[in-house]
N, CA, C and O atoms as a printed pandas DataFrame, in Angstrom:
     atom_number atom_name residue_name chain_id  residue_number  x_coord  y_coord  z_coord
0              1         N          MET        A               1   93.362  122.337  107.630
1              2        CA          MET        A               1   94.172  121.366  106.496
2              3         C          MET        A               1   93.291  120.566  105.675
3              4         O          MET        A               1   92.497  119.763  106.166
4              5         N          SER        A               2   93.414  120.768  104.438
5              6        CA          SER        A               2   92.573  119.938  103.370
6              7         C          SER        A               2   92.768  118.598  103.495
7              8         O          SER        A               2   93.839  118.051  103.761
8              9         N          LEU        A               3   91.429  117.933  103.245
9             10        CA          LEU        A               3   91.511  116.465  103.125
10            11         C          LEU        A               3   92.483  116.017  101.962
11            12         O          LEU        A               3   93.147  114.982  102.010
12            13         N          TYR        A               4   92.490  116.836  101.004
13            14        CA          TYR        A               4   93.305  116.477   99.844
14            15         C          TYR        A               4   94.437  117.441   99.756
15            16         O          TYR        A               4   94.471  118.510   99.146
16            17         N          PRO        A               5   95.505  116.774  100.593
17            18        CA          PRO        A               5   96.859  117.724  100.482
18            19         C          PRO        A               5   97.230  117.773   98.984
19            20         O          PRO        A               5   96.654  116.997   98.222
20            21         N          SER        A               6   98.085  118.571   98.550
21            22        CA          SER        A               6   98.504  118.486   97.182
22            23         C          SER        A               6  100.019  118.976   97.039
23            24         O          SER        A               6  100.360  120.043   97.550
24            25         N          ASP        A               7  100.830  118.254   96.404
25            26        CA          ASP        A               7  102.226  118.631   96.192
26            27         C          ASP        A               7  102.397  118.464   94.609
27            28         O          ASP        A               7  103.075  117.592   94.065
28            29         N          THR        A               8  101.689  119.417   94.003
29            30        CA          THR        A               8  101.662  119.381   92.529
30            31         C          THR        A               8  102.923  119.377   91.955
31            32         O          THR        A               8  102.940  118.805   90.865
32            33         N          GLN        A               9  104.012  119.837   92.337
33            34        CA          GLN        A               9  105.286  119.930   91.895
34            35         C          GLN        A               9  105.809  118.384   91.653
35            36         O          GLN        A               9  106.085  117.951   90.535
36            37         N          THR        A              10  105.912  117.540   92.992
37            38        CA          THR        A              10  106.433  116.338   92.870
38            39         C          THR        A              10  105.479  115.269   92.105
39            40         O          THR        A              10  105.862  114.312   91.432
40            41         N          CYS        A              11  104.255  115.632   92.349
41            42        CA          CYS        A              11  103.242  114.883   91.586
42            43         C          CYS        A              11  103.478  114.857   90.112
43            44         O          CYS        A              11  103.544  113.778   89.524
44            45         N          SER        A              12  103.598  115.904   89.538
45            46        CA          SER        A              12  103.674  116.149   88.116
46            47         C          SER        A              12  104.954  115.675   87.578
47            48         O          SER        A              12  104.997  115.538   86.355
48            49         N          GLN        A              13  105.983  115.403   88.246
49            50        CA          GLN        A              13  107.276  114.778   87.822
50            51         C          GLN        A              13  107.355  113.463   87.910
51            52         O          GLN        A              13  108.382  112.982   87.431
52            53         N          CYS        A              14  106.497  112.639   88.431
53            54        CA          CYS        A              14  106.632  111.115   88.668
54            55         C          CYS        A              14  106.096  110.483   87.493
55            56         O          CYS        A              14  106.121  109.253   87.457
56            57         N          GLY        A              15  105.584  111.165   86.467
57            58        CA          GLY        A              15  105.021  110.713   85.255
58            59         C          GLY        A              15  103.801  109.658   85.256
59            60         O          GLY        A              15  103.621  108.770   84.423
60            61         N          GLY        A              16  103.008  109.955   86.373
61            62        CA          GLY        A              16  101.831  109.098   86.737
62            63         C          GLY        A              16  101.988  107.632   87.023
63            64         O          GLY        A              16  101.323  106.711   86.549
64            65         N          LEU        A              17  102.955  107.575   87.857
65            66        CA          LEU        A              17  103.207  106.052   88.366
66            67         C          LEU        A              17  101.993  105.597   89.191
67            68         O          LEU        A              17  101.733  104.398   89.094
68            69         N          CYS        A              18  101.311  106.237   89.875
69            70        CA          CYS        A              18  100.059  105.900   90.504
70            71         C          CYS        A              18   98.881  105.688   89.447
71            72         O          CYS        A              18   97.893  104.983   89.654
72            73         N          CYS        A              19   99.106  106.315   88.435
73            74        CA          CYS        A              19   97.890  106.290   87.441
74            75         C          CYS        A              19   98.004  104.975   86.556
75            76         O          CYS        A              19   97.042  104.507   85.947
76            77         N          GLN        A              20   99.217  104.456   86.550
77            78        CA          GLN        A              20   99.636  103.382   85.613
78            79         C          GLN        A              20   98.932  101.955   86.284
79            80         O          GLN        A              20   98.663  101.029   85.518
80            81         N          GLY        A              21   98.688  101.851   87.557
81            82        CA          GLY        A              21   98.027  100.756   88.058
82            83         C          GLY        A              21   96.567  100.861   88.172
83            84         O          GLY        A              21   95.941  101.296   87.205
84            85         N          HIS        A              22   96.023  100.550   89.124
85            86        CA          HIS        A              22   94.611  100.749   89.351
86            87         C          HIS        A              22   94.551  102.463   89.736
87            88         O          HIS        A              22   95.285  103.115   90.478
88            89         N          SER        A              23   93.489  102.842   88.998
89            90        CA          SER        A              23   93.114  104.240   89.230
90            91         C          SER        A              23   92.500  104.396   90.474
91            92         O          SER        A              23   91.950  103.411   90.966
92            93         N          GLY        A              24   92.498  105.675   91.186
93            94        CA          GLY        A              24   91.745  105.846   92.644
94            95         C          GLY        A              24   90.300  105.848   92.288
95            96         O          GLY        A              24   89.822  105.793   91.155
96            97         N          VAL        A              25   89.732  105.914   93.329
97            98        CA          VAL        A              25   88.206  105.953   93.281
98            99         C          VAL        A              25   87.766  107.371   93.863
99           100         O          VAL        A              25   88.442  108.071   94.616
100          101         N          TRP        A              26   86.408  107.671   93.327
101          102        CA          TRP        A              26   85.628  108.909   94.260
102          103         C          TRP        A              26   85.308  108.384   95.382
103          104         O          TRP        A              26   84.544  107.423   95.281
104          105         N          VAL        A              27   85.711  108.756   96.709
105          106        CA          VAL        A              27   85.485  108.275   97.798
106          107         C          VAL        A              27   84.166  108.525   98.306
107          108         O          VAL        A              27   83.454  107.724   98.911
108          109         N          ASP        A              28   83.854  109.966   97.938
109          110        CA          ASP        A              28   82.478  110.565   98.455
110          111         C          ASP        A              28   81.222  110.541   97.513
111          112         O          ASP        A              28   81.011  111.586   96.898
112          113         N          PRO        A              29   80.621  109.810   97.376
113          114        CA          PRO        A              29   79.420  109.731   96.571
114          115         C          PRO        A              29   78.684  111.091   96.276
115          116         O          PRO        A              29   78.211  111.422   95.189
116          117         N          GLN        A              30   78.675  111.788   97.398
117          118        CA          GLN        A              30   77.869  113.031   97.141
118          119         C          GLN        A              30   78.802  114.121   96.321
119          120         O          GLN        A              30   78.293  114.999   95.625
120          121         N          ARG        A              31   80.040  113.981   96.464
121          122        CA          ARG        A              31   81.010  114.797   95.697
122          123         C          ARG        A              31   80.753  114.467   94.274
123          124         O          ARG        A              31   80.535  115.342   93.436
124          125         N          PHE        A              32   80.784  113.079   93.978
125          126        CA          PHE        A              32   80.831  112.524   92.676
126          127         C          PHE        A              32   79.466  113.027   92.025
127          128         O          PHE        A              32   79.440  113.312   90.828
128          129         N          GLU        A              33   78.258  113.138   92.879
129          130        CA          GLU        A              33   77.054  113.357   92.193
130          131         C          GLU        A              33   77.271  115.082   91.899
131          132         O          GLU        A              33   76.937  115.549   90.810
132          133         N          ARG        A              34   77.731  115.761   92.747
133          134        CA          ARG        A              34   77.776  117.216   92.594
134          135         C          ARG        A              34   78.625  117.595   91.292
135          136         O          ARG        A              34   78.303  118.480   90.499
136          137         N          LEU        A              35   79.875  116.704   91.191
137          138        CA          LEU        A              35   80.615  117.048   90.011
138          139         C          LEU        A              35   80.107  116.618   88.848
139          140         O          LEU        A              35   80.365  117.373   87.910
140          141         N          PHE        A              36   79.403  115.560   88.550
141          142        CA          PHE        A              36   78.947  114.973   87.164
142          143         C          PHE        A              36   77.637  114.896   87.085
143          144         O          PHE        A              36   77.245  114.680   85.938
144          145         N          PHE        A              37   76.562  115.024   88.132
145          146        CA          PHE        A              37   75.275  114.942   87.854
146          147         C          PHE        A              37   74.472  116.154   88.330
147          148         O          PHE        A              37   73.252  116.145   88.492
148          149         N          ALA        A              38   75.398  117.348   88.566
149          150        CA          ALA        A              38   74.731  118.406   89.050
150          151         C          ALA        A              38   73.945  118.271   90.334
151          152         O          ALA        A              38   72.944  118.958   90.541
152          153         N          GLY        A              39   74.411  117.367   91.206
153          154        CA          GLY        A              39   73.709  117.352   92.500
154          155         C          GLY        A              39   72.638  116.192   92.286
155          156         O          GLY        A              39   72.204  115.691   93.323
156          157         N          GLN        A              40   72.204  115.748   91.196
157          158        CA          GLN        A              40   71.012  114.924   91.151
158          159         C          GLN        A              40   71.644  113.493   91.388
159          160         O          GLN        A              40   72.867  113.359   91.427
160          161         N          LYS        A              41   70.816  112.476   91.537
161          162        CA          LYS        A              41   71.167  111.097   91.874
162          163         C          LYS        A              41   71.967  110.556   90.541
163          164         O          LYS        A              41   71.777  110.903   89.376
164          165         N          LEU        A              42   72.861  109.659   91.023
165          166        CA          LEU        A              42   73.734  109.161   89.961
166          167         C          LEU        A              42   72.818  108.242   89.040
167          168         O          LEU        A              42   71.970  107.532   89.580
168          169         N          GLN        A              43   72.968  108.242   87.714
169          170        CA          GLN        A              43   72.424  107.486   86.772
170          171         C          GLN        A              43   73.195  106.598   86.287
171          172         O          GLN        A              43   73.974  107.018   85.430
172          173         N          GLN        A              44   73.264  105.207   86.608
173          174        CA          GLN        A              44   74.148  104.213   86.151
174          175         C          GLN        A              44   74.403  104.152   84.658
175          176         O          GLN        A              44   75.498  103.928   84.141
176          177         N          GLY        A              45   73.389  104.352   84.100
177          178        CA          GLY        A              45   73.385  104.296   82.415
178          179         C          GLY        A              45   74.095  105.382   81.955
179          180         O          GLY        A              45   74.657  105.213   80.873
180          181         N          ALA        A              46   74.237  106.608   82.569
181          182        CA          ALA        A              46   74.608  107.955   82.220
182          183         C          ALA        A              46   76.035  108.311   82.808
183          184         O          ALA        A              46   76.387  109.477   82.984
184          185         N          LEU        A              47   76.867  107.164   83.113
185          186        CA          LEU        A              47   78.005  107.777   83.694
186          187         C          LEU        A              47   78.927  108.431   82.444
187          188         O          LEU        A              47   78.878  108.068   81.269
188          189         N          PRO        A              48   79.817  109.535   83.033
189          190        CA          PRO        A              48   80.678  110.206   82.079
190          191         C          PRO        A              48   81.524  109.168   81.363
191          192         O          PRO        A              48   81.788  108.119   81.951
192          193         N          GLU        A              49   81.966  109.389   80.134
193          194        CA          GLU        A              49   82.948  108.641   79.411
194          195         C          GLU        A              49   84.217  108.313   80.289
195          196         O          GLU        A              49   84.784  109.252   80.848
196          197         N          GLY        A              50   84.632  107.182   80.422
197          198        CA          GLY        A              50   85.826  106.791   81.130
198          199         C          GLY        A              50   85.538  106.539   82.487
199          200         O          GLY        A              50   86.530  106.318   83.181
200          201         N          VAL        A              51   84.336  106.513   83.101
201          202        CA          VAL        A              51   84.053  106.353   84.466
202          203         C          VAL        A              51   83.141  105.013   84.532
203          204         O          VAL        A              51   82.163  104.858   83.800
204          205         N          VAL        A              52   83.529  104.158   85.397
205          206        CA          VAL        A              52   82.751  102.954   85.540
206          207         C          VAL        A              52   82.393  102.714   87.067
207          208         O          VAL        A              52   82.970  103.364   87.939
208          209         N          LEU        A              53   81.585  101.920   87.321
209          210        CA          LEU        A              53   81.240  101.343   88.615
210          211         C          LEU        A              53   82.027  100.218   88.926
211          212         O          LEU        A              53   81.653   99.125   88.501
212          213         N          ARG        A              54   83.271  100.321   89.738
213          214        CA          ARG        A              54   83.979   99.336   90.059
214          215         C          ARG        A              54   83.555   98.406   91.133
215          216         O          ARG        A              54   82.885   98.979   91.993
216          217         N          ASP        A              55   83.718   97.317   91.311
217          218        CA          ASP        A              55   83.417   96.417   92.329
218          219         C          ASP        A              55   84.526   96.395   93.376
219          220         O          ASP        A              55   85.575   95.785   93.168
220          221         N          LEU        A              56   84.283   97.073   94.517
221          222        CA          LEU        A              56   85.474   97.139   95.408
222          223         C          LEU        A              56   84.924   96.508   96.744
223          224         O          LEU        A              56   84.386   97.197   97.611
224          225         N          GLY        A              57   85.105   95.116   96.845
225          226        CA          GLY        A              57   84.794   94.434   97.946
226          227         C          GLY        A              57   83.284   94.161   97.955
227          228         O          GLY        A              57   82.666   94.186   99.020
228          229         N          GLY        A              58   82.709   93.915   96.842
229          230        CA          GLY        A              58   81.237   93.722   96.887
230          231         C          GLY        A              58   80.390   95.030   96.685
231          232         O          GLY        A              58   79.197   94.934   96.394
232          233         N          ILE        A              59   80.976   96.207   96.833
233          234        CA          ILE        A              59   80.392   97.622   96.735
234          235         C          ILE        A              59   80.664   98.186   95.222
235          236         O          ILE        A              59   81.754   98.142   94.651
236          237         N          GLN        A              60   79.532   98.689   94.726
237          238        CA          GLN        A              60   79.837   99.384   93.408
238          239         C          GLN        A              60   80.286  100.919   93.750
239          240         O          GLN        A              60   79.517  101.721   94.280
240          241         N          VAL        A              61   81.634  101.221   93.379
241          242        CA          VAL        A              61   82.245  102.485   93.548
242          243         C          VAL        A              61   82.803  103.202   92.419
243          244         O          VAL        A              61   83.709  102.671   91.776
244          245         N          ALA        A              62   82.365  104.350   92.104
245          246        CA          ALA        A              62   82.709  104.979   90.864
246          247         C          ALA        A              62   84.275  105.262   90.860
247          248         O          ALA        A              62   84.883  105.734   91.821
248          249         N          ALA        A              63   84.795  104.935   89.738
249          250        CA          ALA        A              63   86.140  104.945   89.499
250          251         C          ALA        A              63   86.460  105.141   87.986
251          252         O          ALA        A              63   85.641  104.686   87.187
252          253         N          PRO        A              64   87.526  105.747   87.532
253          254        CA          PRO        A              64   87.959  105.750   86.118
254          255         C          PRO        A              64   88.267  104.355   85.646
255          256         O          PRO        A              64   88.814  103.505   86.348
256          257         N          GLN        A              65   87.903  104.197   84.495
257          258        CA          GLN        A              65   88.166  102.845   83.833
258          259         C          GLN        A              65   89.573  102.605   83.642
259          260         O          GLN        A              65   90.300  103.526   83.268
260          261         N          THR        A              66   90.058  101.359   83.883
261          262        CA          THR        A              66   91.536  101.143   83.880
262          263         C          THR        A              66   91.564  100.288   82.591
263          264         O          THR        A              66   90.951   99.262   82.294
264          265         N          LEU        A              67   92.517  101.077   81.882
265          266        CA          LEU        A              67   92.864  100.387   80.556
266          267         C          LEU        A              67   94.282   99.666   80.710
267          268         O          LEU        A              67   94.899   99.602   81.773
268          269         N          GLU        A              68   94.667   99.181   79.605
269          270        CA          GLU        A              68   96.047   98.532   79.539
270          271         C          GLU        A              68   97.252   99.373   80.049
271          272         O          GLU        A              68   98.179   98.866   80.681
272          273         N          HIS        A              69   97.185  100.549   79.766
273          274        CA          HIS        A              69   98.358  101.528   80.210
274          275         C          HIS        A              69   98.007  102.254   81.605
275          276         O          HIS        A              69   98.756  103.095   82.101
276          277         N          GLY        A              70   96.769  101.838   82.199
277          278        CA          GLY        A              70   96.338  102.385   83.338
278          279         C          GLY        A              70   95.084  103.271   83.418
279          280         O          GLY        A              70   94.103  102.855   82.802
280          281         N          CYS        A              71   94.984  104.301   84.011
281          282        CA          CYS        A              71   93.941  105.092   83.999
282          283         C          CYS        A              71   93.497  105.619   82.821
283          284         O          CYS        A              71   94.375  106.091   82.099
284          285         N          PHE        A              72   92.235  105.673   82.384
285          286        CA          PHE        A              72   91.403  106.035   81.038
286          287         C          PHE        A              72   91.752  107.559   81.045
287          288         O          PHE        A              72   91.747  108.154   79.967
288          289         N          PHE        A              73   92.050  108.211   82.182
289          290        CA          PHE        A              73   92.400  109.822   82.112
290          291         C          PHE        A              73   93.691  110.192   81.873
291          292         O          PHE        A              73   93.954  111.358   81.579
292          293         N          LEU        A              74   94.756  109.123   81.985
293          294        CA          LEU        A              74   96.168  109.453   81.962
294          295         C          LEU        A              74   96.493  109.777   80.452
295          296         O          LEU        A              74   96.241  108.997   79.533
296          297         N          GLY        A              75   96.979  110.800   80.327
297          298        CA          GLY        A              75   97.383  111.334   78.924
298          299         C          GLY        A              75   98.940  111.425   78.988
299          300         O          GLY        A              75   99.597  111.070   79.966
300          301         N          PRO        A              76   99.464  111.947   77.820
301          302        CA          PRO        A              76  100.920  112.124   77.929
302          303         C          PRO        A              76  101.528  113.146   78.773
303          304         O          PRO        A              76  102.708  113.141   79.126
304          305         N          ASP        A              77  100.591  114.087   79.097
305          306        CA          ASP        A              77  101.062  115.261   79.924
306          307         C          ASP        A              77  100.538  115.066   81.304
307          308         O          ASP        A              77  100.546  116.057   82.034
308          309         N          GLY        A              78  100.083  113.937   81.776
309          310        CA          GLY        A              78   99.516  113.787   82.933
310          311         C          GLY        A              78   97.869  113.529   83.055
311          312         O          GLY        A              78   97.374  112.886   82.130
312          313         N          CYS        A              79   97.136  113.904   83.940
313          314        CA          CYS        A              79   95.799  113.793   84.027
314          315         C          CYS        A              79   95.053  114.510   83.270
315          316         O          CYS        A              79   95.316  115.708   83.384
316          317         N          ARG        A              80   94.005  114.210   82.343
317          318        CA          ARG        A              80   93.344  114.972   81.590
318          319         C          ARG        A              80   92.084  115.632   82.216
319          320         O          ARG        A              80   91.462  116.564   81.706
320          321         N          LEU        A              81   91.786  115.005   83.421
321          322        CA          LEU        A              81   90.789  115.637   84.103
322          323         C          LEU        A              81   91.326  116.801   85.040
323          324         O          LEU        A              81   92.377  116.654   85.665
324          325         N          ASP        A              82   90.552  117.992   85.119
325          326        CA          ASP        A              82   90.971  119.194   85.963
326          327         C          ASP        A              82   90.914  118.597   87.370
327          328         O          ASP        A              82   90.236  117.629   87.713
328          329         N          ALA        A              83   91.596  119.206   88.002
329          330        CA          ALA        A              83   91.942  118.823   89.427
330          331         C          ALA        A              83   90.729  118.666   90.113
331          332         O          ALA        A              83   90.526  117.567   90.630
332          333         N          GLU        A              84   89.823  119.606   90.227
333          334        CA          GLU        A              84   88.621  119.615   91.013
334          335         C          GLU        A              84   87.642  118.285   90.561
335          336         O          GLU        A              84   86.706  118.021   91.316
336          337         N          LEU        A              85   87.803  117.607   89.579
337          338        CA          LEU        A              85   86.962  116.655   88.907
338          339         C          LEU        A              85   87.829  115.281   89.339
339          340         O          LEU        A              85   87.222  114.218   89.207
340          341         N          ARG        A              86   88.997  115.237   89.770
341          342        CA          ARG        A              86   89.601  113.988   89.923
342          343         C          ARG        A              86   88.975  113.257   91.332
343          344         O          ARG        A              86   88.402  113.848   92.247
344          345         N          PRO        A              87   89.236  111.902   91.240
345          346        CA          PRO        A              87   88.746  111.180   92.307
346          347         C          PRO        A              87   89.451  111.432   93.726
347          348         O          PRO        A              87   90.660  111.664   93.760
348          349         N          GLY        A              88   88.743  111.387   94.803
349          350        CA          GLY        A              88   89.361  111.693   96.069
350          351         C          GLY        A              88   90.612  111.108   96.265
351          352         O          GLY        A              88   91.582  111.759   96.653
352          353         N          GLN        A              89   90.645  109.793   95.993
353          354        CA          GLN        A              89   92.079  109.078   96.352
354          355         C          GLN        A              89   93.105  109.443   95.516
355          356         O          GLN        A              89   94.250  109.178   95.885
356          357         N          CYS        A              90   92.891  110.121   94.231
357          358        CA          CYS        A              90   94.044  110.642   93.505
358          359         C          CYS        A              90   94.436  111.910   94.172
359          360         O          CYS        A              90   95.630  112.194   94.264
360          361         N          LEU        A              91   93.479  112.722   94.661
361          362        CA          LEU        A              91   93.712  113.958   95.152
362          363         C          LEU        A              91   94.369  113.832   96.480
363          364         O          LEU        A              91   95.125  114.725   96.864
364          365         N          ALA        A              92   94.136  112.802   97.192
365          366        CA          ALA        A              92   94.551  112.455   98.624
366          367         C          ALA        A              92   95.987  111.992   98.698
367          368         O          ALA        A              92   96.624  112.170   99.736
368          369         N          LEU        A              93   96.586  111.340   97.526
369          370        CA          LEU        A              93   97.896  110.903   97.583
370          371         C          LEU        A              93   98.976  111.994   97.742
371          372         O          LEU        A              93   99.011  113.052   97.114
372          373         N          THR        A              94   99.689  111.652   98.508
373          374        CA          THR        A              94  101.015  112.502   98.995
374          375         C          THR        A              94  102.321  111.753   98.399
375          376         O          THR        A              94  102.741  110.683   98.839
376          377         N          PRO        A              95  102.811  112.371   97.489
377          378        CA          PRO        A              95  103.986  111.620   96.878
378          379         C          PRO        A              95  105.116  111.958   97.675
379          380         O          PRO        A              95  105.139  113.034   98.273
380          381         N          SER        A              96  106.194  111.025   97.752
381          382        CA          SER        A              96  107.318  111.033   98.463
382          383         C          SER        A              96  108.358  111.366   97.449
383          384         O          SER        A              96  108.304  110.915   96.305
384          385         N          ILE        A              97  109.248  112.109   97.843
385          386        CA          ILE        A              97  110.638  112.146   97.057
386          387         C          ILE        A              97  111.002  111.058   96.336
387          388         O          ILE        A              97  111.264  111.042   95.134
388          389         N          ASP        A              98  111.016  109.897   97.304
389          390        CA          ASP        A              98  111.609  108.438   96.805
390          391         C          ASP        A              98  110.922  108.197   95.629
391          392         O          ASP        A              98  111.524  107.662   94.698
392          393         N          THR        A              99  109.737  108.511   95.518
393          394        CA          THR        A              99  109.042  108.284   94.102
394          395         C          THR        A              99  109.821  108.474   92.922
395          396         O          THR        A              99  109.996  107.660   92.014
396          397         N          LEU        A             100  110.312  109.740   93.039
397          398        CA          LEU        A             100  111.310  110.294   91.791
398          399         C          LEU        A             100  112.546  109.587   91.919
399          400         O          LEU        A             100  113.090  109.236   90.871
400          401         N          LEU        A             101  113.074  109.323   92.978
401          402        CA          LEU        A             101  114.398  108.782   93.112
402          403         C          LEU        A             101  114.632  107.233   92.759
403          404         O          LEU        A             101  115.645  106.797   92.213
404          405         N          GLU        A             102  113.551  106.497   93.153
405          406        CA          GLU        A             102  113.474  104.927   92.891
406          407         C          GLU        A             102  112.563  104.586   91.585
407          408         O          GLU        A             102  112.647  103.475   91.063
408          409         N          GLY        A             103  111.701  105.577   91.086
409          410        CA          GLY        A             103  110.940  105.112   90.039
410          411         C          GLY        A             103  109.797  104.337   90.291
411          412         O          GLY        A             103  109.180  103.874   89.331
412          413         N          GLU        A             104  109.410  104.120   91.487
413          414        CA          GLU        A             104  108.445  103.352   92.073
414          415         C          GLU        A             104  107.520  104.228   92.820
415          416         O          GLU        A             104  107.922  105.239   93.395
416          417         N          MET        A             105  106.185  103.819   92.817
417          418        CA          MET        A             105  105.288  104.742   93.466
418          419         C          MET        A             105  105.413  104.580   95.193
419          420         O          MET        A             105  105.255  103.515   95.790
420          421         N          ARG        A             106  105.701  105.767   95.764
421          422        CA          ARG        A             106  105.989  105.642   97.124
422          423         C          ARG        A             106  105.075  106.920   97.640
423          424         O          ARG        A             106  105.588  108.024   97.823
424          425         N          CYS        A             107  103.783  106.679   97.838
425          426        CA          CYS        A             107  102.828  107.886   98.145
426          427         C          CYS        A             107  102.154  107.280   99.290
427          428         O          CYS        A             107  102.144  106.071   99.519
428          429         N          THR        A             108  101.626  108.126   99.955
429          430        CA          THR        A             108  100.705  107.987  101.303
430          431         C          THR        A             108   99.342  108.500  101.099
431          432         O          THR        A             108   99.153  109.423  100.308
432          433         N          MET        A             109   98.423  107.987  101.732
433          434        CA          MET        A             109   97.076  108.596  101.731
434          435         C          MET        A             109   96.448  108.434  103.005
435          436         O          MET        A             109   96.563  107.402  103.666
436          437         N          PRO        A             110   95.748  109.486  103.385
437          438        CA          PRO        A             110   95.164  109.379  104.756
438          439         C          PRO        A             110   93.955  108.307  104.848
439          440         O          PRO        A             110   93.231  108.167  103.862
440          441         N          PRO        A             111   93.744  107.601  105.936
441          442        CA          PRO        A             111   92.874  106.588  105.937
442          443         C          PRO        A             111   91.286  106.964  105.598
443          444         O          PRO        A             111   90.421  106.160  105.252
444          445         N          GLU        A             112   91.149  108.251  105.770
445          446        CA          GLU        A             112   89.726  108.727  105.486
446          447         C          GLU        A             112   89.406  108.844  103.986
447          448         O          GLU        A             112   88.267  109.091  103.588
448          449         N          CYS        A             113   90.448  108.660  103.179
449          450        CA          CYS        A             113   90.416  108.407  101.750
450          451         C          CYS        A             113   90.691  107.028  101.012
451          452         O          CYS        A             113   90.699  106.773   99.808
452          453         N          GLY        A             114   90.935  106.141  102.225
453          454        CA          GLY        A             114   91.414  104.751  101.562
454          455         C          GLY        A             114   90.048  103.929  101.160
455          456         O          GLY        A             114   88.936  104.430  101.324
456          457         N          SER        A             115   90.224  102.771  100.681
457          458        CA          SER        A             115   89.315  101.863  100.047
458          459         C          SER        A             115   88.216  101.499  101.075
459          460         O          SER        A             115   87.051  101.439  100.681
460          461         N          HIS        A             116   88.514  101.257  102.341
461          462        CA          HIS        A             116   87.687  100.971  103.415
462          463         C          HIS        A             116   86.692  102.039  103.541
463          464         O          HIS        A             116   85.494  101.764  103.472
464          465         N          THR        A             117   87.126  103.304  103.729
465          466        CA          THR        A             117   86.180  104.374  103.758
466          467         C          THR        A             117   85.283  104.517  102.534
467          468         O          THR        A             117   84.076  104.744  102.620
468          469         N          ALA        A             118   85.963  104.367  101.362
469          470        CA          ALA        A             118   85.124  104.620  100.216
470          471         C          ALA        A             118   83.957  103.428  100.079
471          472         O          ALA        A             118   82.810  103.649   99.690
472          473         N          ARG        A             119   84.438  102.225  100.446
473          474        CA          ARG        A             119   83.213  101.065  100.363
474          475         C          ARG        A             119   82.064  101.540  101.322
475          476         O          ARG        A             119   80.865  101.539  101.045
476          477         N          LEU        A             120   82.704  101.990  102.626
477          478        CA          LEU        A             120   81.420  102.188  103.554
478          479         C          LEU        A             120   80.623  103.449  102.995
479          480         O          LEU        A             120   79.395  103.379  103.042
480          481         N          ASN        A             121   81.175  104.519  102.504
481          482        CA          ASN        A             121   80.333  105.754  101.998
482          483         C          ASN        A             121   79.364  105.336  100.873
483          484         O          ASN        A             121   78.181  105.676  100.870
484          485         N          TRP        A             122   80.034  104.447   99.755
485          486        CA          TRP        A             122   79.173  104.080   98.901
486          487         C          TRP        A             122   78.135  102.955   99.201
487          488         O          TRP        A             122   77.116  102.883   98.515
488          489         N          ARG        A             123   78.379  102.065  100.227
489          490        CA          ARG        A             123   77.447  101.190  100.741
490          491         C          ARG        A             123   76.215  102.051  101.187
491          492         O          ARG        A             123   75.071  101.833  100.788
492          493         N          HIS        A             124   76.592  103.127  102.120
493          494        CA          HIS        A             124   75.356  103.982  102.711
494          495         C          HIS        A             124   74.686  104.592  101.464
495          496         O          HIS        A             124   73.463  104.567  101.327
496          497         N          TYR        A             125   75.590  105.185  100.484
497          498        CA          TYR        A             125   74.924  105.858   99.386
498          499         C          TYR        A             125   73.921  104.727   98.683
499          500         O          TYR        A             125   72.728  105.015   98.584
500          501         N          TRP        A             126   74.338  103.611   98.259
501          502        CA          TRP        A             126   73.411  102.579   97.717
502          503         C          TRP        A             126   72.111  102.436   98.471
503          504         O          TRP        A             126   70.989  102.565   97.982
504          505         N          GLN        A             127   72.439  102.121   99.867
505          506        CA          GLN        A             127   71.250  101.862  100.781
506          507         C          GLN        A             127   70.276  103.019  100.839
507          508         O          GLN        A             127   69.065  102.807  100.898
508          509         N          GLN        A             128   70.764  104.189  100.823
509          510        CA          GLN        A             128   69.875  105.227  100.523
510          511         C          GLN        A             128   69.120  105.424   99.434
511          512         O          GLN        A             128   67.959  105.820   99.537
512          513         N          GLN        A             129   69.722  105.156   98.214
513          514        CA          GLN        A             129   68.950  105.049   96.946
514          515         C          GLN        A             129   68.018  103.936   97.082
515          516         O          GLN        A             129   66.909  104.088   96.569
516          517         N          THR        A             130   68.261  102.909   97.647
517          518        CA          THR        A             130   67.203  101.808   97.702
518          519         C          THR        A             130   66.064  102.350   98.619
519          520         O          THR        A             130   64.923  102.301   98.158
520          521         N          LEU        A             131   66.233  102.805   99.731
521          522        CA          LEU        A             131   65.267  103.352  100.548
522          523         C          LEU        A             131   64.567  104.396  100.005
523          524         O          LEU        A             131   63.401  104.485  100.390
524          525         N          GLY        A             132   64.949  105.200   99.230
525          526        CA          GLY        A             132   64.402  106.209   98.290
526          527         C          GLY        A             132   63.494  105.728   97.283
527          528         O          GLY        A             132   62.541  106.438   96.962
528          529         N          LYS        A             133   63.688  104.538   96.714
529          530        CA          LYS        A             133   62.915  103.955   95.768
530          531         C          LYS        A             133   61.766  103.424   96.430
531          532         O          LYS        A             133   60.659  103.591   95.918
532          533         N          GLU        A             134   61.899  102.778   97.557
533          534        CA          GLU        A             134   60.900  102.121   98.391
534          535         C          GLU        A             134   59.810  103.117   98.941
535          536         O          GLU        A             134   58.733  102.682   99.348
536          537         N          GLN        A             135   60.089  104.365   98.946
537          538        CA          GLN        A             135   59.176  105.423   99.648
538          539         C          GLN        A             135   58.095  105.675   98.440
539          540         O          GLN        A             135   56.972  106.059   98.767
540          541         N          TYR        A             136   58.364  105.496   97.221
541          542        CA          TYR        A             136   57.397  105.922   96.171
542          543         C          TYR        A             136   56.234  104.999   96.085
543          544         O          TYR        A             136   55.339  105.208   95.266
């Protein structure tokens, strides 16, 4: 079973309720590097347009920029990012039919994609970056 379950039919019908608040984060720094830096180390000054390092409990985590209307990548027809580029938290959300019935976000997310896991992963990533610099 995939870490990122997908119910694209329900997801596309909700109108981006999850995207209108805080956008999800890239939980896995290595995946983020593969997607946006061709596997090279993240360059803070060269983040893709619309991507920021968000402070998540004292740890810098890659996330879409949040604008007044919500996620930077939210367009009139949904997410402007190809599915494979989307943050892990966005991919991991499992929408409930109640989201469509109530008009409020009713989604679940596996704990391994939660903010706590993201913080741990990124903390380790930044520690490894620092260790790598000290070895030169």
